[in-house]
C-alpha positions in Angstrom: -0.5 0.2 -0.5 1.6 3.4 -0.7 0.9 6.6 1.2 -1.9 7.6 -0.2 -4.0 4.8 -0.2 -3.1 4.2 3.2 -4.2 8.2 4.3 -7.3 7.0 2.1 -8.2 4.3 3.6 -7.1 6.2 7.3 -10.0 9.5 6.7 -12.6 6.3 5.2 -12.9 5.0 8.4 -12.3 7.9 10.5 -15.4 9.8 8.6 -17.8 6.6 8.7 -17.0 6.3 12.2 -17.5 9.8 13.4 -21.0 10.1 10.6 -22.4 7.5 13.6 -22.9 9.9 15.5 -23.8 13.6 12.6 -25.4 11.5 10.6 -24.8 14.2 7.8 -22.8 11.6 5.0 -24.7 10.1 2.4 -21.5 8.3 0.6 -17.2 8.1 0.3 -16.6 7.7 -3.0 -12.9 7.8 -4.9 -12.5 10.8 -7.5 -10.7 11.8 -11.1 -9.7 15.0 -9.9 -9.2 14.9 -6.1 -8.1 10.9 -3.7 -12.0 11.2 -2.4 -15.9 13.0 -3.2 -18.0 12.5 -0.2 -21.5 13.7 -0.5 -23.1 15.1 2.8 -26.8 15.8 2.8 -26.2 19.8 2.5 -22.6 20.1 1.1 -20.5 18.3 -1.6 -16.7 17.6 -0.3 -13.3 16.4 -2.2 -10.9 15.6 -0.4 -6.5 15.7 -1.3 -4.6 12.8 0.2 -1.4 14.5 1.1 1.4 12.6 2.7 4.2 15.8 1.3 2.0 18.6 2.0 3.6 21.0 -1.5 2.3 24.0 -4.1 0.8 20.9 -6.1 -1.6 20.2 -3.7 -2.0 24.3 -2.4 -3.2 24.3 -6.2 -5.4 22.0 -6.1 -7.0 24.4 -3.6 -10.6 26.1 -4.6 -12.3 28.4 -2.8 -16.1 27.5 -4.0 -15.4 24.3 -2.3 -15.2 22.7 1.0 -11.6 20.8 0.7 -10.1 18.1 3.4 -7.0 17.4 2.8 -5.6 14.7 4.8 -1.7 14.3 5.6 0.6 12.8 8.0 1.8 15.3 11.1 5.5 15.3 10.9 7.6 18.7 10.3 7.8 18.9 7.2 4.1 19.4 6.3 4.2 21.6 9.8 6.6 24.4 8.1 5.0 23.7 4.7 1.3 24.9 6.8 3.6 27.9 9.1 4.7 29.1 5.2 2.1 28.8 3.2 0.0 30.6 5.2 -1.8 33.5 4.2 -2.3 31.8 1.2 -4.0 28.6 3.0 -6.1 30.5 5.0 -7.8 32.4 1.9 -9.4 29.3 1.3 -12.8 29.5 4.0 -13.7 25.7 2.8 -10.0 24.7 4.2 -10.2 21.7 6.5 -5.7 20.6 7.6 -6.4 17.0 9.2 -3.3 15.6 10.0 -2.3 12.1 11.7 -0.7 10.0 13.3 -2.8 6.4 13.7 -0.2 5.5 16.7 0.2 8.6 18.4 -1.0 8.3 22.0 -3.0 9.8 23.2 -4.3 12.7 19.9 -4.0 10.4 16.5 -5.0 14.1 14.8 -4.9 18.0 14.9 -7.2 19.6 12.7 -7.7 23.0 11.6 -9.5 24.9 9.8 -6.8 27.7 8.6 -9.4 30.5 7.5 -11.7 30.3 10.8 -8.0 30.4 12.8 -7.2 33.2 11.2 -10.2 35.1 11.7 -9.9 34.1 16.1 -5.9 34.8 16.6 -3.9 37.3 16.8 -0.6 37.3 14.1 2.4 37.0 17.6 1.0 33.8 18.4 0.1 32.4 16.0 3.0 30.1 15.4 3.3 29.2 19.3 -0.6 27.6 19.1 -0.3 26.3 15.8 2.8 24.6 17.7 0.3 24.0 20.7 -1.5 22.0 18.0 0.2 20.7 17.3 2.7 18.8 19.7 -0.8 16.9 20.2 0.0 14.2 18.2 3.0 12.5 17.7 5.2 13.4 14.8 5.4 11.3 12.3 9.2 10.9 10.9 10.1 8.9 7.2 11.4 5.8 8.4 8.0 5.9 11.6 6.2 6.5 8.0 7.0 3.4 6.2 6.5 1.2 9.0 3.9 2.5 9.5 2.5 1.9 5.8 4.0 -2.6 6.2 1.7 -2.8 8.9 
């Protein structure tokens, strides 16, 4: 299994479990332009599974679409988030999930840059994001390879 497929399976499983409570998802399917398409009762959501965040991932963002990016919680992905914060915060319907399925107690941290940017001040942004990042044990490339093999 490759890293993208692993992320797709993880987010599908997570969202289906969460849907037991919220009951908003009607279907989750593969998609030609994105990795997954989620049909909610009230909206569509598109999923990008990105083991490593980069400018190619950022080019897929569209302001009018609900987009969920799922990625590994790595220092490199955290740095990409910081370095591209202003651009990412321009998308009101963007949500990012950073995951480490082996972390305890939290396996993910979630951020909506647009919303977070509106409520956080610039002076404490980096410190606040770092605090969120540290709630999940960061992964390394070696740990990701080991995780995928399991």
